[in-house]
N, C-alpha and C positions, 0 to 999 in steps of 0.2 A: 119459101124454102127457095133454095139456090136449086139451078139445074141436077147436080151432083146429088144432093140430100135426096126431090123425086123421083130420079131413078131409083136410088138404092128402093125409098119407100114401096114403087111399082113393081120391082123387079121381087121386094120380099112380098108381098101383100099375091102376086099372082102362084110364086111357089108354095105358099100355101093354100091357095084355092087347088093347084094343082094334085096340092101332098093331101087336100080335103077330099077332093074326085077318085083318088086311087083308093083311099082308106072307106071310103061309104064301100066297098066289095066286101071289106075284111067285114070279123065277126066282130061282136059288140066290143072283147077286149083293144082288137087295134082302135076301136072309135074312142074309147078311153087315154090312150096314149095323144092322141091325133088332140083330145081339149086340153089335155094340160101342156102340149106345144104350141096350142093358137096362147093359151093363158100367160106362160113364156113370152113369147114372138110378142105380143102387144105391149104391155109395159116399154120396153128396147120404143116400141115404136114412137107413143105417147111421149117420151121423155126427149126421141128423136124432135118431134113435133115440135115442145113445148122450146127447145134448145133456138129452132128456127125461126119463134114468133118474137121479136126485137119485145126486153123490156125497159121503161126508160129507169127505173131504178137502179139497174147493173151499168157499173161503170165501164169505163171504157178500155178497152185493152190494154192501152198500150200506159194507162195510170196505173194497173197489175202487176205491170210489169214492172215498174220503176219500184213501186212497193214492194214487190218481193225483191230486187236486186239489194235496197238496202236493210231489207231482215236479214240476206244472206249478211252483208257485211258488214252487220252491227255484231252478228252472232260471232264471224270469221275476230274481229276486231277484240271481243270478249274473252275469245280461247283464246287470242294470239298475249293478252293482257295478263290475262289470270294463271296463263301458262307460263311466261316469260317470269313473271318475279318465282314462284319455286323451282324453275330452271333456274335464276340466276341467285338464288340460294343456298342451289345445291354444288352451283359453279365458284361463291365467292367460298375463302380460309375463312371458317368464322368457327365461334361456341358455340356448343350445344346449350350450357345456360351460363348467364351471368349473374351477378348481383351485386351492387354499389356494397363497398363494405367500409371498415372504419376499426382503426386501435384503440384497445380500452385499456384508459388509465386506472388500476386499483388502487383506492388509498386507504388505505391501513392505519390505525389506531399508534402514537409513540409512544401513549402508556395509559399502564392501567388505571383506570379509572368506570366514570358515569357520562353517556351520555347525555348531555344538560341542553343542549339546541333545540328550542322549539322550530326547526326553520317546514315551513310551509309549502318546498319544494314537491311534487311530484316529481315519476321519473321520468318525463320526458321533458322537465323545464332548463331552460336555457341557462348556460351560465357564463357567463366572463373571465377569463384569466385574475389571480388572486381573488373573488367571490367567498367571503365565507359560506361554508357548507355546512357545520356540525362544529360541535364543541366539545371538549373531553375533558371534566375534570375529576381529578381527583382528591378529593377529604385528606383523605389517610396520608400523603405523601410523606416520606423520610425527610425530617426536618433538623435531624440529631446537629449535623457536623450547623448548621445554623449555626442555632442554639448554643451551640459549642464555645463558637468563634465570639456570639452575642455577648457569652459573659467572660470571655478571656478583656473583649475591650472594657466591658464595667469593671475586672479588675483594674486594667490598666488606668480607665478613666480617674477609680478614688486614689491611686497610688500616686497617679502624675504631682495631684497638687501640694502631696505629703515632700515628694522630692523637691520639687521646685520650692517652697518651703527650708529645707535643711541645704537646698546648694543655696539659697540667696543669704543662711542666715551663717556657712562658710565661708562665702565672699565677705561680709563681714567681716567675719572672728580676720578670715584671713589680710583682709585691710585693717586693721589695727594688730595685730604682727608687724606689719609691715610696716606701718608709721613708728612703732617703738621700733624696731628693728637698724630705719632707720635714723632714729635718733640716738642709740645707739654707737650705730655708725657716726653719727657725727660727732657725740663728743665724746670716742676716741680719738679720733683724730683730732679735738680739739686736745686734748691729752697730749699727746706724743709731742705735737707740736711746742706745747708748752715744755713737756722734758728737752727734747731737743733744743727749747732756747737757754734754757737753764744748762742743760750742758755746755752749749758753746760758750755761755760767760764763764761755768766751771774751769774751761780749755783756756779760757784768756787768762783768768786767775792766774793758774796754774802755768802760763807759757811767763808772766810776769814772776813769776816766782824764781820760774826755771833761770829767766834772764838776769835777776837780781843774782843768785845764788852764784850765777857763770861770772858774774864779776866780781861777787867775794875771793872766790878762788881765783880769780887772776891776779885778785891787786895782795892775795897772802901769796902768791905764788913773786910775786917782787918781793916783797919783805922780807919773808923767810930767810932771803941769802941774804940780809940783811942784820938776821938777827929780832927784826922787831916780834915776830911774830912765830908764833912754835909748832912745832909740824905738829901737835896735836889738833892745835886749834887748825891748822891747813884739814889738817884730816876729815875734823869734822863738818867746816867749811865744804867741804869732796863730797863726800857725802849727803851734805845737802841738795847738790848739784844733781847727783846723781838722782833723791827723789824726787826732786821737781819735775827733771827730766820724765821720770816714771810716772808722773802724777797726770802732768798732760797729755801721756802716751795714754794711759788708761780713761783718760775724759775720752780721748778722741774714737778712741775703741766704742765706749759708751752713746758714743756722736751719731756712730757709724751703723751700731746696735736697733738708736732709736729712730734714724732713718728707715730703715728695713722695715722694721714692726708699725710705722708711718705709712709706708708702700704697701705695705703686704695691710691693712686695715682700709688703706683708701678703697683697695680691689674686692674687699668684701670677706677676710682671710684677718684672723685676730690669733699674733705669737704672743706667747705667756708660758709661763710655767704652771700657774695659777690657776688656770682654766684650760677649754676645747680651742681648739682653732676658731669654731663656730658659738654665738652668744646663745643663752636658751630662748631670747626671744625670737631671733635668726632662724633656731630651728623650729620652735612650734607657728611661724610665719611656713616654715617650708613641709610641716606635717597640715598645718588647716589647709596652704594651697594645694595640696597632692587631696586631699578628704573632698574638696572642691571640685579639682577637676574631676574624682569619681562621680562626685554628684551632678555634675553636668554631662560626662558619659553614660550615666544612669539614662539622667533625662533623656539623652536626645534618642537613645536607643526606647526605651520610651515612647516617644515621640515615633519613630521611624514604627514599630510596632504597631503604636495606633493606626497611621496612614496601610500600613501594610492590611492591618485585620479590618480596616474602613476598603479599602477593594476589595479583600479576602469574600466578606459580608453584602458588598452589593454581587462579587462575580455569583456568591452563594446563592443569595435571592433572585436571580435570574436563573440558576439551576431548579433551586426549589418551585419556582413556578412553572419552568418549563417543566418538571415533572409532576405540578397537580393541574397546570390548566394546557390546553394544546387545543389552537385551532385549527383543524381541519378547512384546508382554504383550494380553489381550484388552479390545480396550474398548467393550465390550458383552458382554450377555450372552444366551447363544445355544448353536450347536456348529459344529462344525467341518464346512466344506460338502466343500473341497477341499484337500489337502495338495499343494503344488507342489514342495517341496523335501526331503530328506534329510539325516540327521548325515553329516558330513565333504563336504557338497558347497559348494565354491567357488560367490560370489555375489558378485553386483555391486550396487551402489546404485539402487535405485529398481526392483530385482528381484523382482516378485513370488514371494514365500513362500509362502503361504494364502488360503485365502478361508472366512470365518468368516458364520455363517447369523445375520444380526439378527433375530432373532425377536420384539423388543420393538414392530414395529411391523409384521407381519404383513397381509397384503392377501389378497383373491382375484381370482385373475384371470377372466374371460367374454369370451367371443363371445358375440356376439347376430345376428340376420338381421337387415337395415338396416332394416324396416316397426320393428321394435324400437330400433334405434339411435337411427331419428331422432327420439322420443318422448321419448327420456332425457334428464336434465338434470342439471346438478352438485348434488348436493347432496342429490339425491334418497333418500328410504331404502332398503333392498333386504333381504332375508334370502335366506341363504344355507341350501342345505339340503342337506348330507350325504348321501352313498349311501351311507355304512355305518351309517345309522339315528340317529345322534346328534341330539340335536336341534335348530332349527336357530338359528341365531343373525342378529343383528343388525347391521344396517348402514350405509354410503353412499358415495355413488361419488363417488368425486375425483379421476378420470382418465377423460377418452373422447379414445380417440387414433382409434380407427375401424377407416379402412384402411390409414393410415401406416406399422402397423409402427412407431413412434417404439419408440426402443432405448429398457430398462431396466434398472437394475442389480437385475436379480432373479435368486433362483434358478433360474425357471425360463420359459424368452423366451416371453413372447407368441404368437408365430410358432406355436409348438408347437400350440397350439389351432386346427387350419386346415379347419372344418366349415366354419365362417362367418369373414368377414374381417373380421366389425368388431366391437374392441374395447372392454373395458369392464374398469377399477379399481377396486376395492369395498372402503373401507376398514373390517375386522371389527375391532375394539380387546376384543373379547370373543375374542379368539382368544390374547388374551396371557393369558387365565387359566390357563394353564399352563405359563406361562414360558418357557423352551429348547426344550421339547420341544412344537413351537408345529406340528405334523406338517406338512411341506410337502410336498403333493403329494398330501393326497389331495383329491378329487375330490366334485364335485356339482353342482347346478344354482342360478342365483341367479332368485330372486322380486322383482321388481320392483317398488313400490308406491306406482304415481302418487298427486300429488296430495299428496305430505308428502313434508317436506324437512326435514334440522335445522339449527334455529334456528341 
């Protein structure tokens, strides 16, 4: 022991001796108190003696001090870290709850019928745009119009050969009558030409008789003065001259009439008193030509009707197929969220068949406090921090519905976030990087970056 400890120990022992001497003169009760005091002082003395004795296993005082300082520093660090994180969360403008959400596409039956597709897809099956999901078949589809069109087509198909045969016969008869009319025209023209030639011969004869009668009158006129020719003979010769002149004039008139009739015949019009302006062959040829034209028009109309009926039948066939069969295909890439029917079930037009999760435009639905909500603006940037430790995702505010509880076609109803009544929708384009596995329902929190907004 060092000197101070020895001094303290000696003074304590001396005081106990003095107390013992003073108490000896006391009564037995005082001696009991003295013994109690000694019992209490002796352990302190023993402990002091033990501390003064060197112990090889006890570490040095400097090492204990360093270890104590390190423990204190570690404790302060833990307190600082775990105290700063809650403090940082309190200081940040963030949501109370947040969940990844996406739009739902409800596919409905376009027709009445039975679901016949035996699809093995489950409610979590991923689908691509254009994939066949279900097929609805209506075996009792209305095909009355299609049957009527086909009956009309059959009737016209049966009538067309008859019309074609009648048209061919009319054409043949018309050609025969046209040949007869042409022959009649040629014969009539030849007849009129011969008559013109005959009349011309008669005119020449009449001209000779007129000239002869004129010469006889001139001779009788010179002889009547000498008395060689009587006045009666002169009158006869004069009369014959006049007859010859009139005969020539009449022949010339007949020639003019024959020429007019020939010109009219060459043009197809026949002049005469005993027949019409057109012969019966020509009239029959015209009637047959008109009939052939009518039959040709009827045949062309039938062909047009057949072509129209063919297009109508094709169109009605497509409509009938559309009314009797309907393929339900995925309009977007995503996954089946809810299957609302099964194969063999009868459905009605407009009945929901399934709901498809549209992962192409995933959003984050969050609720915030009133104080935070009043500070937010549309277009403001925000960051979604998933609770699973994934990297944060940047986005922007696209809708502020507040406490109105505005309905939305979302997979997770915003009303399910009930810790705070004020709701915010944040668009997260980078959530689409995972495609159809957009992890709807992933939770986290949204941190709002005030003062920045998308351009």
